[in-house]
VEXDREN-2710 file (C-alpha; in Angstrom, 1 decimal):
% VEXDREN-2710
k/r/px/py/pz
1/MET/4.6/-4.1/-0.6
2/GLU/5.9/-5.7/-4.3
3/TYR/9.4/-5.7/-2.6
4/ARG/8.0/-7.9/0.3
5/GLN/6.6/-10.2/-1.7
6/LEU/10.0/-10.4/-3.9
7/VAL/11.3/-11.3/-0.3
8/GLU/9.2/-13.8/0.3
9/SER/9.5/-15.7/-2.9
10/TYR/13.4/-15.6/-2.4
11/ARG/12.7/-17.3/1.1
12/HIS/10.3/-20.0/-0.2
13/ALA/12.6/-21.0/-2.8
14/VAL/15.4/-21.3/-0.6
15/GLY/13.7/-23.4/1.8
16/LEU/13.3/-20.3/4.6
17/ASP/10.3/-19.8/6.4
18/PHE/8.2/-17.5/4.7
19/LYS/4.4/-15.5/4.4
20/GLU/2.6/-15.2/1.4
21/VAL/1.8/-11.9/0.5
22/PRO/-1.7/-12.0/-0.7
23/PRO/-3.1/-10.0/-3.7
24/GLU/-5.8/-8.0/-1.6
25/LEU/-2.6/-6.4/0.2
26/LEU/-0.8/-5.8/-2.8
27/GLU/-3.9/-3.9/-4.3
28/ALA/-4.0/-2.0/-1.2
29/ASP/-0.5/-0.3/-1.5
30/ARG/-1.4/0.3/-5.5
31/ASN/-4.5/2.2/-4.1
32/ARG/-2.5/4.1/-1.5
33/SER/0.4/4.7/-3.9
34/ASN/-2.3/6.2/-6.4
35/PHE/-3.9/8.6/-3.6
36/ARG/-0.1/9.9/-2.6
37/LEU/0.4/10.6/-6.5
38/LYS/-3.1/12.3/-6.9
39/LEU/-2.5/14.5/-3.9
40/ALA/1.1/15.4/-4.9
41/ASP/-0.6/16.3/-8.4
42/ALA/-3.7/18.4/-6.5
43/ARG/-0.9/20.2/-4.4
44/SER/0.9/21.0/-7.1
45/ARG/-2.1/22.5/-8.8
46/GLU/-3.1/24.0/-5.9
47/ALA/-6.7/22.3/-6.5
48/PRO/-9.6/22.5/-4.6
49/GLU/-10.3/18.9/-3.8
50/VAL/-6.8/18.6/-1.8
51/PRO/-8.6/18.2/1.8
52/GLN/-10.9/15.5/0.1
53/LEU/-7.6/13.6/-1.2
54/GLU/-5.6/13.9/2.2
55/ALA/-9.0/12.4/3.4
56/GLU/-8.9/9.6/1.0
57/LEU/-5.2/9.2/1.4
58/GLU/-5.7/8.6/5.3
59/ILE/-8.3/6.1/4.4
60/ALA/-5.8/4.3/2.7
61/GLU/-3.1/4.3/4.8
62/VAL/-4.9/2.9/7.6
63/THR/-6.7/0.2/5.5
64/PHE/-3.4/-0.7/4.3
65/GLN/-2.1/-0.9/7.8
66/ASN/-5.1/-2.7/9.2
67/MET/-4.8/-5.3/6.4
68/LYS/-0.8/-5.6/6.8
69/THR/-1.2/-5.9/10.6
70/GLY/-4.3/-8.8/9.9
71/TYR/-1.9/-10.8/7.9
72/GLY/1.0/-10.4/10.1
73/LEU/3.3/-9.0/7.7
END
């Protein structure tokens, strides 16, 4: 999403139509990325918390997609 924010800032700077990327959407994207990293680490260690992390990642993915759709991005 940071790339999308950069693109939209450029579009705004050159006078094209643009959409603001809200900070809460960026935060949801970071949260999703953090869960991906935690899950990859847990899988490499064969940790018992893998199912819980998979569920949390799925919730983070759905939350992010819903927010993205809600903002029309």
